[in-house]
Backbone as CSV, one residue per row, in Angstrom:
resi,resn,N_x,N_y,N_z,CA_x,CA_y,CA_z,C_x,C_y,C_z
1,MET,7.578,14.150,-15.692,7.421,12.564,-15.913,6.069,12.372,-16.290
2,ARG,5.605,12.190,-17.545,4.311,12.075,-17.963,4.184,10.817,-18.916
3,GLY,3.024,10.231,-18.770,2.825,9.117,-19.667,2.400,9.462,-21.140
4,LYS,2.318,8.601,-21.970,1.935,8.962,-23.470,0.473,9.060,-23.513
5,LEU,-0.288,8.376,-22.655,-1.808,8.406,-22.733,-2.297,9.513,-21.904
6,MET,-3.315,10.176,-22.355,-3.846,11.292,-21.625,-5.161,10.929,-21.037
7,VAL,-5.550,11.772,-19.962,-6.775,11.480,-19.369,-7.632,12.757,-19.374
8,ASP,-8.957,12.670,-19.648,-9.760,13.862,-19.669,-10.050,14.019,-18.239
9,LEU,-9.466,14.854,-17.395,-9.750,15.029,-16.033,-10.986,15.468,-15.714
10,ARG,-11.748,16.129,-16.613,-13.081,16.575,-16.319,-14.010,15.385,-16.123
11,SER,-13.736,14.177,-16.584,-14.561,13.065,-16.381,-14.266,12.199,-15.206
12,ILE,-13.153,12.680,-14.446,-12.849,11.824,-13.306,-13.402,12.444,-12.031
13,LYS,-13.941,11.472,-11.306,-14.643,11.834,-10.000,-13.944,11.423,-8.779
14,ALA,-13.229,10.248,-8.940,-12.558,9.582,-7.699,-11.131,9.216,-7.965
15,LEU,-10.302,9.323,-6.944,-8.977,8.771,-6.957,-8.984,7.783,-5.840
16,THR,-8.642,6.545,-6.279,-8.441,5.423,-5.279,-7.089,5.236,-5.083
17,PHE,-6.604,5.304,-3.788,-5.090,5.215,-3.531,-4.716,3.843,-2.829
18,ASP,-3.727,3.222,-3.468,-3.033,2.237,-2.591,-2.211,2.998,-1.612
19,VAL,-2.093,2.386,-0.547,-1.283,3.090,0.572,-0.052,2.299,1.039
20,GLY,-0.003,1.037,1.066,1.244,0.294,1.553,2.351,0.430,0.645
21,GLY,3.401,1.317,0.889,4.444,1.661,0.029,4.150,2.886,-0.756
22,THR,2.990,3.186,-1.049,2.724,4.402,-1.895,2.541,5.679,-1.000
23,VAL,1.759,5.464,0.131,1.677,6.595,1.051,2.249,6.282,2.372
24,PHE,2.255,4.999,2.786,2.767,4.551,3.983,4.222,3.950,3.832
25,ASP,5.112,4.290,4.436,6.526,3.799,4.525,6.602,2.524,5.317
26,TRP,6.123,1.417,4.893,5.997,0.305,5.529,7.479,-0.280,5.801
27,HIS,8.304,-0.169,4.930,9.723,-0.747,4.969,10.528,-0.114,6.125
28,GLY,10.489,1.240,6.021,11.291,1.930,7.009,10.650,1.792,8.361
29,SER,9.375,1.619,8.553,8.756,1.425,9.827,9.142,0.118,10.433
30,ILE,9.251,-0.990,9.600,9.491,-2.225,10.020,11.017,-2.346,10.414
31,VAL,11.838,-1.753,9.557,13.304,-1.769,9.727,13.610,-0.996,11.143
32,ASP,12.956,0.084,11.399,13.166,0.830,12.662,12.794,-0.029,13.884
33,ALA,11.652,-0.631,13.760,11.133,-1.597,14.896,12.176,-2.638,15.164
34,LEU,12.635,-3.298,13.999,13.562,-4.439,14.179,14.898,-3.996,14.729
35,GLY,15.222,-2.716,14.360,16.448,-2.116,14.872,16.423,-1.953,16.292
36,ARG,15.271,-1.532,16.882,15.111,-1.412,18.352,15.210,-2.731,19.065
37,ILE,14.648,-3.681,18.531,14.585,-5.043,19.143,16.004,-5.620,19.109
38,SER,16.701,-5.587,17.938,17.977,-6.136,17.792,19.048,-5.412,18.661
39,THR,18.866,-4.069,18.756,19.791,-3.315,19.724,19.574,-3.720,21.183
40,ASP,18.310,-3.896,21.596,18.047,-4.247,22.939,18.616,-5.602,23.287
41,ARG,18.709,-6.426,22.368,19.175,-7.816,22.546,20.432,-8.086,22.208
42,GLY,21.254,-7.095,21.698,22.556,-7.179,21.379,22.882,-8.137,20.253
43,VAL,21.934,-8.132,19.265,22.288,-9.034,18.103,22.150,-8.154,16.768
44,ASN,22.769,-8.809,15.783,22.795,-8.097,14.391,22.068,-8.999,13.434
45,ILE,20.984,-8.420,12.833,20.317,-9.167,11.727,20.230,-8.342,10.524
46,ASP,19.903,-8.913,9.298,19.637,-8.216,8.125,18.262,-7.659,8.135
47,LYS,17.978,-6.442,8.607,16.723,-5.875,8.852,15.857,-5.668,7.539
48,THR,16.605,-5.277,6.577,15.994,-5.185,5.152,15.486,-6.472,4.686
49,GLN,16.276,-7.457,4.832,15.919,-8.769,4.339,14.639,-9.227,5.176
50,PHE,14.680,-9.052,6.443,13.517,-9.554,7.384,12.248,-8.839,6.890
51,ALA,12.320,-7.430,6.686,11.133,-6.716,6.369,10.628,-7.115,4.963
52,ASN,11.445,-7.255,4.000,11.051,-7.598,2.651,10.516,-9.068,2.576
53,GLN,11.075,-9.967,3.396,10.574,-11.217,3.365,9.288,-11.333,4.072
54,TRP,8.996,-10.487,5.083,7.605,-10.430,5.676,6.563,-9.967,4.817
55,ARG,6.937,-8.893,4.044,6.013,-8.408,3.051,5.728,-9.312,1.932
56,ARG,6.899,-10.043,1.383,6.676,-10.915,0.276,5.825,-12.114,0.651
57,GLN,6.141,-12.699,1.850,5.351,-13.903,2.229,3.887,-13.577,2.593
58,MET,3.692,-12.234,2.964,2.380,-11.947,3.308,1.516,-11.968,2.012
59,PHE,2.093,-11.455,0.928,1.402,-11.508,-0.381,1.220,-12.985,-0.852
60,GLU,2.196,-13.777,-0.654,2.027,-15.211,-1.047,1.027,-15.790,-0.302
61,ARG,0.794,-15.548,0.923,-0.302,-16.069,1.748,-1.570,-15.438,1.323
62,LEU,-1.710,-14.254,0.965,-2.779,-13.593,0.523,-3.282,-14.216,-0.816
63,ALA,-2.336,-14.596,-1.590,-2.714,-15.335,-2.863,-3.531,-16.544,-2.524
64,ASP,-3.179,-17.302,-1.540,-3.895,-18.493,-1.102,-5.302,-18.142,-0.572
65,VAL,-5.479,-16.976,0.108,-6.702,-16.550,0.472,-7.602,-16.227,-0.743
66,ARG,-7.025,-15.511,-1.701,-7.787,-15.073,-2.888,-8.278,-16.343,-3.681
67,SER,-7.488,-17.362,-3.623,-7.784,-18.581,-4.489,-8.741,-19.395,-3.807
68,GLY,-9.080,-19.186,-2.502,-9.847,-20.015,-1.706,-9.081,-21.253,-0.983
69,ASN,-7.861,-21.329,-1.135,-7.004,-22.341,-0.480,-6.942,-22.108,0.987
70,LEU,-7.228,-20.927,1.427,-7.068,-20.583,2.896,-8.430,-19.745,3.117
71,ASP,-8.945,-20.041,4.365,-10.022,-19.200,4.724,-9.893,-17.742,4.682
72,TRP,-10.917,-16.954,4.509,-10.869,-15.466,4.357,-10.264,-14.863,5.699
73,MET,-9.355,-14.085,5.622,-8.780,-13.389,6.770,-8.194,-12.071,6.274
74,ASN,-8.077,-11.181,7.221,-7.544,-9.877,6.854,-5.998,-9.866,6.986
75,ALA,-5.388,-8.718,6.602,-4.026,-8.589,6.440,-3.318,-8.692,7.862
76,ASP,-4.008,-8.229,8.981,-3.347,-8.356,10.257,-3.212,-9.779,10.579
77,GLN,-4.194,-10.522,10.317,-4.088,-12.012,10.628,-2.938,-12.679,9.828
78,ILE,-2.937,-12.302,8.471,-1.916,-12.829,7.645,-0.536,-12.455,8.038
79,HIS,-0.320,-11.189,8.323,0.947,-10.667,8.774,1.395,-11.479,10.060
80,ARG,0.547,-11.704,11.009,0.855,-12.379,12.194,1.198,-13.823,12.055
81,ASP,0.482,-14.472,11.165,0.681,-15.881,10.854,2.001,-16.086,10.198
82,VAL,2.324,-15.125,9.227,3.633,-15.240,8.542,4.877,-14.939,9.476
83,LEU,4.535,-14.055,10.422,5.653,-13.660,11.328,6.048,-14.877,12.082
84,ASP,5.306,-15.914,12.376,5.767,-17.040,13.098,6.759,-17.812,12.150
85,ASP,6.513,-17.882,10.905,7.413,-18.542,10.081,8.746,-17.820,9.920
86,ILE,8.665,-16.562,9.733,9.875,-15.729,9.532,10.742,-15.646,10.766
87,ALA,10.046,-15.639,12.005,10.914,-15.556,13.258,11.742,-16.783,13.450
88,ALA,11.214,-17.828,12.889,12.044,-19.061,13.023,13.405,-18.972,12.239
89,ASP,13.461,-18.172,11.249,14.695,-17.880,10.511,15.617,-17.008,11.204
90,TYR,15.140,-16.392,12.252,16.037,-15.461,12.963,15.982,-15.830,14.486
91,PRO,16.517,-16.976,14.895,16.473,-17.460,16.258,17.181,-16.527,17.144
92,GLU,18.151,-15.927,16.677,19.087,-15.006,17.500,18.101,-13.851,18.137
93,LEU,17.081,-13.474,17.564,16.157,-12.477,18.203,15.400,-13.012,19.294
94,GLY,15.214,-14.288,19.369,14.410,-14.952,20.431,13.064,-14.396,20.656
95,LEU,12.353,-14.167,19.529,11.001,-13.520,19.709,9.980,-14.590,20.231
96,THR,9.439,-13.919,21.337,8.361,-14.641,22.081,6.961,-14.432,21.306
97,SER,5.962,-15.212,21.755,4.673,-14.802,21.120,4.237,-13.474,21.405
98,THR,4.425,-12.918,22.565,4.078,-11.617,22.939,4.935,-10.618,22.112
99,ASP,6.172,-10.830,21.886,7.116,-10.035,20.984,6.542,-9.950,19.652
100,LYS,6.074,-11.032,19.122,5.545,-11.023,17.735,4.195,-10.325,17.707
101,ASP,3.364,-10.472,18.776,2.185,-9.711,18.747,2.415,-8.201,18.735
102,ASN,3.383,-7.799,19.523,3.785,-6.293,19.621,4.421,-5.866,18.260
103,LEU,5.223,-6.717,17.670,5.898,-6.332,16.408,4.813,-6.235,15.410
104,ASN,3.833,-6.988,15.278,2.787,-7.017,14.392,2.035,-5.626,14.403
105,GLN,1.992,-5.107,15.575,1.336,-3.774,15.701,1.976,-2.664,15.034
106,VAL,3.191,-2.891,14.587,4.007,-1.778,13.882,3.168,-1.343,12.573
107,TRP,2.402,-2.352,11.975,1.668,-2.150,10.788,0.536,-1.053,11.102
108,HIS,0.332,-0.801,12.285,-0.729,0.178,12.616,-0.208,1.574,12.966
109,ARG,1.116,1.722,12.943,1.728,2.836,13.199,2.850,3.241,12.224
110,LEU,2.595,2.981,10.953,3.555,3.056,9.980,3.895,4.661,9.671
111,LYS,5.060,4.871,9.255,5.465,6.192,8.958,4.785,6.604,7.540
112,ILE,4.654,7.888,7.440,3.993,8.425,6.119,5.139,9.018,5.286
113,TRP,5.103,8.876,3.991,6.048,9.606,3.194,5.609,11.068,3.325
114,PRO,6.628,11.831,3.615,6.435,13.282,3.880,5.713,14.184,2.819
115,ASP,5.792,13.709,1.646,5.147,14.615,0.589,3.641,14.165,0.436
116,ALA,3.186,13.244,1.184,1.763,12.759,0.923,0.691,13.504,1.492
117,PRO,0.764,13.841,2.846,-0.413,14.449,3.425,-0.910,15.812,2.836
118,ASP,-0.025,16.759,2.555,-0.594,17.996,2.055,-1.096,17.824,0.593
119,VAL,-0.535,16.909,-0.219,-1.007,16.745,-1.526,-2.405,16.041,-1.577
120,ILE,-2.525,15.116,-0.622,-3.879,14.486,-0.474,-5.011,15.424,-0.123
121,LYS,-4.593,16.343,0.744,-5.391,17.392,1.137,-5.836,18.309,-0.105
122,ARG,-4.903,18.661,-0.967,-5.136,19.417,-2.108,-6.050,18.729,-3.149
123,LEU,-5.756,17.379,-3.304,-6.497,16.574,-4.251,-8.037,16.517,-3.876
124,ARG,-8.159,16.517,-2.514,-9.643,16.455,-2.075,-10.443,17.649,-2.452
125,THR,-9.820,18.793,-2.811,-10.592,19.881,-3.226,-11.221,19.741,-4.524
126,ARG,-10.885,18.790,-5.301,-11.419,18.452,-6.629,-12.084,17.141,-6.652
127,TYR,-11.398,16.123,-6.134,-11.840,14.787,-6.303,-12.288,14.143,-4.969
128,THR,-13.085,13.065,-5.152,-13.337,12.122,-4.015,-12.010,11.312,-3.880
129,VAL,-11.372,11.298,-2.806,-10.035,10.715,-2.647,-10.144,9.636,-1.485
130,VAL,-9.951,8.286,-1.831,-10.208,7.184,-0.905,-9.076,6.216,-0.993
131,VAL,-8.920,5.545,0.096,-7.986,4.384,0.069,-8.690,3.167,-0.412
132,LEU,-7.890,2.460,-1.168,-8.397,1.108,-1.597,-7.081,0.194,-1.490
133,THR,-7.093,-0.609,-0.336,-6.015,-1.326,0.066,-6.319,-2.737,0.508
134,VAL,-5.236,-3.607,0.417,-5.341,-4.965,0.869,-5.068,-4.977,2.451
135,LEU,-4.491,-3.858,2.931,-4.179,-3.794,4.330,-5.495,-3.808,5.019
136,SER,-5.428,-3.977,6.304,-6.610,-4.154,7.182,-7.248,-2.631,7.313
137,TRP,-8.547,-2.497,7.419,-9.190,-1.335,7.663,-8.589,-0.494,8.869
138,ALA,-8.218,-1.300,9.887,-7.749,-0.700,11.194,-6.418,-0.210,10.860
139,THR,-5.576,-0.816,10.133,-4.204,-0.385,9.758,-4.314,0.910,9.051
140,ALA,-5.206,1.007,8.065,-5.329,2.372,7.276,-5.784,3.387,8.113
141,VAL,-6.798,3.124,9.031,-7.288,4.206,9.975,-6.282,4.541,10.902
142,ASP,-5.661,3.632,11.547,-4.773,4.060,12.511,-3.486,4.807,12.076
143,THR,-3.004,4.388,10.975,-1.736,4.905,10.414,-2.032,6.348,9.869
144,SER,-3.338,6.510,9.155,-3.640,7.800,8.537,-3.880,8.684,9.673
145,LYS,-4.534,8.387,10.727,-4.868,9.299,11.896,-3.586,9.717,12.450
146,ALA,-2.693,8.787,12.836,-1.344,9.240,13.405,-0.491,10.098,12.414
147,GLY,-0.574,9.900,11.148,0.089,10.654,10.194,-0.514,11.879,9.688
148,GLY,-1.769,12.246,10.183,-2.374,13.450,9.879,-2.984,13.463,8.522
149,ILE,-3.332,12.298,8.057,-3.968,12.249,6.720,-5.518,12.127,6.811
150,GLU,-6.186,12.965,6.079,-7.679,12.872,6.072,-8.057,12.488,4.659
151,TRP,-8.942,11.371,4.672,-9.471,10.808,3.280,-10.931,11.036,3.323
152,ASP,-11.517,10.974,2.089,-13.018,11.004,1.993,-13.575,9.605,2.432
153,GLY,-12.668,8.549,2.424,-13.179,7.260,2.836,-12.077,6.349,2.837
154,ILE,-12.166,5.181,3.509,-11.164,4.075,3.519,-11.813,2.761,3.195
155,LEU,-11.441,2.204,2.039,-11.957,0.962,1.578,-10.851,-0.093,1.815
156,SER,-11.115,-1.062,2.607,-10.214,-2.140,2.818,-10.794,-3.298,2.047
157,CYS,-9.991,-4.089,1.328,-10.407,-5.303,0.661,-11.059,-6.365,1.558
158,GLU,-10.698,-6.242,2.883,-11.333,-7.244,3.766,-12.747,-7.197,3.884
159,PHE,-13.401,-6.135,3.470,-14.841,-5.992,3.526,-15.432,-6.012,2.067
160,LEU,-14.651,-6.186,1.057,-15.161,-6.153,-0.287,-15.309,-7.506,-0.829
161,GLY,-14.967,-8.514,-0.164,-15.224,-9.786,-0.738,-14.152,-10.252,-1.800
162,HIS,-13.309,-9.469,-2.195,-12.145,-9.735,-3.070,-10.895,-8.882,-2.607
163,TYR,-9.728,-9.423,-2.889,-8.531,-8.772,-2.801,-7.980,-8.280,-4.031
164,LYS,-7.451,-7.132,-4.038,-6.664,-6.730,-5.224,-5.468,-7.774,-5.313
165,PRO,-5.038,-8.107,-6.625,-5.417,-7.333,-7.917,-6.598,-8.056,-8.621
166,ASP,-7.518,-8.742,-7.971,-8.634,-9.266,-8.624,-9.557,-8.124,-9.024
167,ALA,-10.012,-8.154,-10.310,-10.885,-7.068,-10.855,-11.981,-6.901,-10.005
168,GLU,-12.552,-7.796,-9.348,-13.753,-7.648,-8.481,-13.544,-6.700,-7.381
169,ALA,-12.335,-6.713,-6.881,-11.940,-5.774,-5.691,-11.991,-4.268,-6.132
170,TYR,-11.533,-3.953,-7.393,-11.722,-2.600,-7.838,-13.114,-2.212,-8.094
171,HIS,-13.798,-3.109,-8.761,-15.309,-2.986,-9.078,-16.122,-2.780,-7.855
172,ALA,-15.879,-3.579,-6.765,-16.613,-3.427,-5.515,-16.334,-2.073,-4.835
173,GLY,-15.059,-1.683,-4.857,-14.773,-0.396,-4.247,-15.465,0.701,-4.941
174,LEU,-15.409,0.737,-6.311,-16.079,1.818,-7.017,-17.614,1.693,-6.981
175,LYS,-18.150,0.516,-6.871,-19.626,0.467,-6.617,-19.934,1.164,-5.250
176,ALA,-19.082,0.929,-4.210,-19.349,1.618,-2.977,-19.430,3.069,-3.011
177,LEU,-18.625,3.572,-4.053,-18.566,5.121,-4.140,-19.562,5.618,-5.186
178,GLY,-20.211,4.626,-5.922,-21.221,5.060,-6.879,-20.440,5.695,-8.123
179,VAL,-19.295,5.245,-8.455,-18.548,5.718,-9.573,-18.232,4.590,-10.574
180,LYS,-18.266,4.971,-11.747,-17.879,4.037,-12.849,-16.393,3.887,-12.929
181,PRO,-15.855,2.721,-13.438,-14.428,2.574,-13.661,-13.796,3.815,-14.511
182,SER,-14.496,4.098,-15.487,-14.043,5.170,-16.403,-13.988,6.527,-15.728
183,GLU,-14.501,6.662,-14.535,-14.564,7.888,-13.725,-13.567,7.937,-12.593
184,ALA,-12.641,6.952,-12.640,-11.660,6.817,-11.475,-10.346,6.553,-11.932
185,ILE,-9.357,7.001,-11.065,-7.948,6.763,-11.297,-7.351,6.025,-10.084
186,MET,-6.763,4.924,-10.429,-5.988,4.300,-9.285,-4.604,4.787,-9.245
187,VAL,-4.198,5.258,-7.937,-2.962,5.911,-7.713,-2.061,4.813,-6.867
188,ALA,-0.893,4.544,-7.424,-0.066,3.430,-6.761,1.310,3.682,-7.098
189,ALA,2.227,3.008,-6.305,3.650,2.908,-6.700,4.080,1.609,-7.232
190,HIS,3.050,0.777,-7.539,3.303,-0.554,-7.942,2.765,-0.901,-9.172
191,TYR,3.534,-1.416,-10.151,3.230,-1.665,-11.561,1.984,-2.722,-11.560
192,GLY,2.086,-3.722,-10.743,1.035,-4.768,-10.872,-0.353,-4.336,-10.438
193,ASP,-0.367,-3.484,-9.365,-1.710,-2.940,-8.896,-2.274,-2.040,-10.016
194,LEU,-1.480,-1.254,-10.686,-1.918,-0.272,-11.663,-2.411,-1.022,-12.923
195,ARG,-1.610,-2.016,-13.365,-2.089,-2.745,-14.545,-3.341,-3.532,-14.317
196,ALA,-3.414,-4.100,-13.168,-4.757,-4.779,-12.815,-5.936,-3.842,-12.770
197,ALA,-5.813,-2.644,-12.260,-6.802,-1.570,-12.188,-7.107,-1.221,-13.575
198,MET,-6.051,-1.142,-14.511,-6.456,-0.781,-15.963,-7.183,-1.877,-16.602
199,LYS,-6.878,-3.090,-16.359,-7.658,-4.198,-16.868,-9.113,-4.257,-16.330
200,ALA,-9.302,-3.622,-15.094,-10.673,-3.472,-14.575,-11.389,-2.246,-15.023
201,GLY,-10.701,-1.499,-15.948,-11.409,-0.333,-16.536,-10.999,1.057,-15.949
202,LEU,-10.194,0.947,-14.801,-9.777,2.303,-14.268,-8.533,2.979,-15.033
203,TYR,-8.477,4.261,-14.982,-7.242,4.961,-15.324,-6.069,4.666,-14.212
204,SER,-4.827,4.971,-14.643,-3.781,4.691,-13.792,-2.816,5.932,-13.620
205,ALA,-2.387,6.015,-12.429,-1.360,7.147,-12.064,-0.305,6.508,-11.190
206,PHE,0.866,6.587,-11.673,2.055,5.937,-11.073,2.827,6.972,-10.264
207,VAL,3.137,6.701,-9.025,3.984,7.650,-8.273,5.222,6.866,-7.903
208,SER,6.257,7.527,-8.210,7.587,6.772,-7.932,7.934,6.847,-6.496
209,ARG,8.346,5.836,-5.733,8.756,5.840,-4.450,10.066,5.059,-4.283
210,PRO,11.222,5.778,-4.604,12.440,5.129,-4.511,12.691,4.734,-3.040
211,GLY,13.383,3.648,-2.878,13.729,3.142,-1.586,12.471,2.556,-0.780
212,GLU,11.411,2.277,-1.565,10.282,1.780,-0.754,10.605,0.352,-0.129
213,ARG,11.451,-0.391,-0.721,11.916,-1.669,-0.241,13.297,-1.704,0.448
214,GLY,13.850,-0.466,0.740,15.139,-0.283,1.200,16.186,0.031,0.243
215,GLU,17.287,0.627,0.758,18.322,1.027,-0.129,18.986,-0.156,-0.831
216,GLY,19.221,-0.024,-2.125,19.928,-1.055,-2.857,19.203,-2.197,-3.274
217,THR,17.846,-2.282,-3.020,16.914,-3.236,-3.427,16.173,-2.843,-4.784
218,ILE,15.879,-3.877,-5.402,15.156,-3.602,-6.756,13.685,-3.228,-6.499
219,THR,13.365,-2.130,-6.958,12.046,-1.506,-6.847,11.508,-0.880,-8.096
220,GLU,10.276,-0.591,-8.129,9.709,-0.119,-9.334,9.598,1.411,-9.233
221,THR,10.539,2.096,-9.974,10.681,3.512,-9.871,10.529,4.293,-11.144
222,GLU,10.615,3.494,-12.294,10.655,4.140,-13.557,9.232,4.298,-14.090
223,PRO,9.031,5.487,-14.862,7.719,5.762,-15.419,7.537,4.712,-16.516
224,GLN,6.282,4.278,-16.803,5.897,3.311,-17.848,4.969,3.866,-18.813
225,PRO,5.247,3.556,-20.162,4.527,4.224,-21.187,3.010,3.855,-21.270
226,ASP,2.639,2.755,-20.559,1.336,2.358,-20.682,0.419,2.884,-19.640
227,PHE,1.014,3.536,-18.557,0.250,4.304,-17.557,-0.232,5.641,-18.032
228,HIS,-1.371,6.019,-17.543,-1.912,7.219,-18.034,-1.228,8.533,-17.497
229,ILE,-0.819,8.306,-16.217,-0.082,9.459,-15.599,1.136,8.865,-14.864
230,ASN,2.310,9.389,-15.097,3.471,9.093,-14.419,3.985,10.266,-13.593
231,ALA,4.261,10.076,-12.212,4.660,11.247,-11.426,5.844,10.868,-10.736
232,ALA,6.791,11.831,-10.582,8.040,11.671,-9.903,7.859,11.578,-8.271
233,ASN,6.729,12.277,-7.781,6.455,12.309,-6.478,4.975,12.875,-6.390
234,PHE,4.653,13.066,-5.127,3.270,13.474,-4.915,2.955,14.902,-5.382
235,ASN,3.900,15.766,-5.181,3.678,17.117,-5.666,3.568,17.058,-7.202
236,ASP,4.324,16.356,-7.930,4.240,16.223,-9.352,2.820,15.551,-9.775
237,LEU,2.448,14.570,-8.940,0.996,14.133,-9.209,-0.040,15.192,-9.048
238,ALA,0.044,15.916,-8.029,-0.926,17.070,-7.807,-0.924,18.019,-8.925
239,ASP,0.219,18.377,-9.308,0.333,19.284,-10.533,-0.346,18.877,-11.721
240,GLN,-0.179,17.563,-11.980,-0.804,17.006,-13.136,-2.337,16.801,-13.018
241,LEU,-2.762,16.309,-11.813,-4.136,16.056,-11.648,-5.014,17.398,-11.427
242,LEU,-4.311,18.483,-10.935,-5.059,19.730,-10.655,-4.799,20.755,-11.830
243,ALA,-4.191,20.362,-12.891,-3.929,21.196,-14.022,-5.197,21.873,-14.579
C-alpha cells in the first residue's frame, strides 16, 4: 500500500505521531469501560454510539477553543465537560458526578494497538519519534507508560498555544524539535490531520486503523493518492520508513 508521491527519507529527521486512534485504541477502551458500568447497573446502551458521540463532541468543543469562543483548556477538561452533556442522553446509566470523573480517567489508560510498540521502537533507531497530539500531555504519558511505549518526546498541543489542525500547532511542535517541516513526517490514521500537516509543509504517512470507531462504522481506512506514504499497518509503515 504505497502512495504515488515519494519521500527522500535521507532528509527526514523526525516522525510526529498522532496517537488518539492511530496508536491508542480510544474507542475500544471507552466501550469496555461503558460495558462494565452498564453490566453492573443491569442496563443496555449503545456503547459504540456513546463513545463516538463523546469523541465527536470533544472535537466540536475543541473547535470553539481554537477559535477563541471558549477559554483555553486541555483535552481532559473538554472530555469531562462534554461528558456532562452526553450523560444526560443516557439517564438509564444514572451517572453521578463521581462516576463521570472516574469514567473520564479512562482516557489515561487507553489500550494500545498491538502492532504499535515494537514498530515505534524500531523507528527510533533512525528517526526522532515524538507524539504530537491534541490529547492532554498526561493522557499521552500515562497511556504510553502503561502500554510500554517509549518515545523520544511527547508534545501536547495544550502547551503549544495552538491545537491541530491549525498550521501553527505543527510549526510549534517542530520548532521545539529544531526541525524544519520538510524534515518531518506526520504519521496518523486520519485524513484531516495529515492534509493539515501537508499544508503546514510536513510530509504525510497514513496508517490504516480499521475499526477505530467500532465495527460497522464509517472510518478512514483507504490509502489516498495525495499522501506521501500509505501503510496497511505499523509493520508496513516501518518497512517503508526503514527501507
